[in-house]
C-alpha positions as CSV (number, residue, x, y, z in Angstrom):
1,M,189.9,54.4,-55.5
2,G,190.4,53.4,-59.1
3,K,186.6,51.4,-59.3
4,N,185.1,54.8,-58.5
5,I,187.0,57.3,-61.0
6,K,185.6,54.9,-63.8
7,T,181.7,54.5,-62.3
8,K,182.0,58.2,-62.2
9,K,183.2,57.8,-66.3
10,S,181.2,55.7,-67.4
11,R,178.2,58.1,-66.0
12,H,179.3,60.6,-68.1
13,E,179.4,58.8,-71.0
14,K,175.7,58.2,-70.6
15,V,174.8,61.4,-69.5
16,K,176.7,62.7,-73.2
17,K,174.3,60.2,-75.2
18,V,171.8,61.2,-73.6
19,V,172.5,64.6,-74.6
20,K,173.4,63.4,-78.1
21,N,170.0,61.8,-78.6
22,K,167.8,65.1,-78.0
23,K,167.3,65.7,-81.5
24,S,163.7,66.9,-82.5
25,K,161.7,64.2,-84.2
26,F,159.9,67.1,-86.1
27,S,161.0,68.9,-89.6
28,F,160.6,72.1,-90.0
29,T,157.9,70.9,-92.7
30,D,155.9,69.1,-89.9
31,Y,155.4,72.4,-88.4
32,I,154.4,74.3,-91.1
33,A,151.8,71.2,-91.5
34,V,150.7,71.8,-87.9
35,S,150.2,75.4,-88.6
36,I,148.5,75.4,-91.6
37,F,145.6,72.7,-90.2
38,A,145.5,75.2,-87.3
39,I,144.6,78.0,-89.1
40,I,142.1,75.9,-91.2
41,I,140.9,74.8,-87.9
42,A,140.4,78.4,-86.8
43,V,138.8,79.6,-89.7
44,I,136.1,76.8,-89.5
45,V,135.0,77.8,-86.4
46,G,135.6,81.3,-87.0
47,S,133.0,81.3,-89.7
48,I,130.7,78.7,-87.7
49,G,130.9,81.2,-84.9
50,Y,129.8,84.0,-87.1
51,Y,126.8,82.1,-88.6
52,Y,126.0,81.8,-85.3
53,A,126.4,84.5,-83.1
54,I,125.7,87.2,-86.1
55,Y,124.4,86.3,-89.4
56,L,121.8,84.2,-88.3
57,P,120.0,86.6,-85.2
58,H,121.0,89.5,-87.8
59,S,118.9,88.2,-90.4
60,R,116.4,86.7,-87.9
61,S,115.2,90.4,-87.7
62,T,115.8,91.7,-90.7
63,V,113.0,89.1,-92.1
64,S,110.5,89.6,-89.2
65,E,110.7,93.3,-89.7
66,R,110.4,93.0,-93.3
67,A,107.5,90.9,-93.0
68,K,105.7,93.2,-90.3
69,E,106.5,96.2,-92.8
70,F,105.3,94.0,-95.8
71,T,101.9,93.5,-94.1
72,E,101.1,97.0,-92.5
73,L,101.1,98.4,-96.1
74,Y,99.7,95.2,-97.9
75,F,96.5,95.2,-96.2
76,T,96.1,98.7,-94.8
77,V,95.9,100.0,-99.0
78,D,93.0,102.6,-99.6
79,Y,91.6,101.2,-102.6
80,L,89.4,103.7,-103.2
81,D,92.1,106.4,-103.6
82,E,92.4,107.3,-106.8
83,D,96.3,107.2,-106.9
84,F,95.4,103.7,-105.7
85,S,98.9,101.8,-106.6
86,F,101.1,99.0,-104.6
87,E,104.2,100.2,-105.8
88,P,105.7,100.6,-102.4
89,L,105.4,97.4,-102.0
90,Y,107.4,96.6,-105.0
91,E,110.9,96.8,-103.0
92,Y,110.0,93.9,-100.4
93,L,109.2,91.4,-103.6
94,T,111.4,89.5,-106.1
95,V,110.7,90.2,-109.7
96,E,108.1,87.3,-110.3
97,R,105.8,88.3,-107.5
98,R,106.1,91.8,-108.4
99,R,104.2,91.0,-111.4
100,I,101.9,88.6,-109.8
101,L,101.3,92.1,-108.0
102,Q,100.8,94.2,-110.7
103,Q,98.2,91.6,-112.5
104,D,96.2,91.5,-108.6
105,Q,96.3,95.7,-108.8
106,N,94.4,95.5,-112.4
107,R,91.7,93.2,-111.1
108,I,91.0,95.1,-107.6
109,L,90.6,98.5,-110.0
110,N,88.2,96.2,-111.9
111,N,86.8,94.7,-108.4
112,R,84.1,96.8,-107.1
113,K,83.8,94.6,-103.7
114,I,87.7,94.6,-103.6
115,Q,87.8,98.6,-103.1
116,E,85.2,99.0,-100.7
117,L,86.8,97.0,-98.2
118,Q,89.3,99.0,-95.7
119,M,91.3,97.1,-92.9
120,E,93.6,98.5,-90.2
121,I,95.7,96.6,-88.2
122,H,95.8,97.1,-84.9
123,Q,99.0,93.9,-83.8
124,I,101.4,92.0,-85.7
125,E,103.4,89.6,-83.8
126,T,106.0,87.5,-86.2
127,E,108.0,84.4,-86.2
128,T,110.6,83.4,-87.9
129,L,110.6,79.5,-88.5
130,E,113.4,78.8,-90.7
131,I,116.1,80.3,-91.7
132,S,119.7,79.3,-93.8
133,W,122.0,81.0,-96.0
134,D,119.7,82.2,-98.6
135,S,115.9,81.4,-97.3
136,A,113.5,82.5,-94.5
137,K,110.1,81.4,-93.9
138,V,108.8,83.8,-91.4
139,K,104.7,83.8,-90.1
140,V,103.3,86.9,-89.4
141,I,100.2,87.0,-87.1
142,F,98.2,90.4,-87.1
143,Q,94.5,91.6,-85.6
144,Y,92.6,93.5,-88.0
145,T,89.4,95.6,-88.3
146,E,88.0,95.3,-91.5
147,R,85.6,97.9,-92.9
148,K,82.7,97.4,-95.7
149,I,80.8,100.1,-96.6
150,D,77.5,99.8,-95.1
151,Q,78.3,97.4,-92.5
152,E,79.2,97.5,-88.9
153,P,83.8,96.8,-88.9
154,E,84.7,93.8,-87.8
155,T,87.6,93.0,-86.0
156,N,89.5,89.0,-86.3
157,W,93.1,88.0,-86.4
158,G,94.8,86.6,-89.7
159,I,98.1,84.8,-90.5
160,V,100.0,85.2,-93.6
161,Y,103.6,82.8,-93.7
162,Y,105.9,84.4,-96.4
163,H,109.1,82.6,-98.0
164,F,111.9,84.7,-98.4
165,R,115.2,84.5,-101.0
166,K,118.2,86.4,-100.8
167,V,118.9,88.1,-103.5
168,G,122.4,89.9,-103.7
169,D,122.0,91.6,-100.0
170,Q,118.4,92.2,-99.7
171,W,115.7,89.7,-98.3
172,L,113.1,89.8,-100.6
173,I,109.5,87.8,-100.5
174,E,109.4,85.2,-103.2
175,R,105.7,83.8,-101.8
176,Y,103.0,84.3,-99.4
177,Y,100.3,82.9,-98.5
178,P,97.0,83.3,-95.8
179,G,97.3,80.4,-92.9
180,E,94.7,77.6,-93.3
181,K,90.7,78.1,-91.9
182,E,91.8,76.0,-89.0
183,E,94.8,77.9,-87.9
184,I,93.1,81.1,-88.4
185,D,89.4,79.9,-86.7
186,N,91.8,79.0,-83.4
187,I,93.9,82.4,-83.4
188,N,90.5,83.5,-83.4
189,A,88.7,81.3,-81.0
190,Q,92.0,81.6,-78.4
191,R,92.1,85.6,-78.5
């Protein structure tokens, strides 16, 4: 009988030792450090999610829409109108590009061949080629009819590339240029 009692006591002692050693290995500062790290990770993941899920699609649609509107306005100007002005286009352009367009306006007013040209746009397609936080590149393909005085109207396809820059909260056109001749010839042959 005495033997059984000793084993019971030794079992209790072992249990007590296990209970005494059940201290936490982490301190309060460890929990704070882990919490701060988790918050940083959450902010990074949230920022990446916002950029790809909200910012990029919204920016793509904005630059595409602005490129489309600018193309329609730019190519359908009535140069024979006495009140002809590129002023409606200025809101789409950076300050540097506005100055260049103002110089073009003076050149056009003095060029009779350009004045006799009228265009009508039938169809416009846009494609955002590149986009980041503050810049974008958009390709615009459009079908137009060109009318010159005393000539038959001609319908063709054209391509214009736009480089946008974000100024404040607006996307403005920094540069635009026509597509390569080969590229335009290919699209006219295909369509």
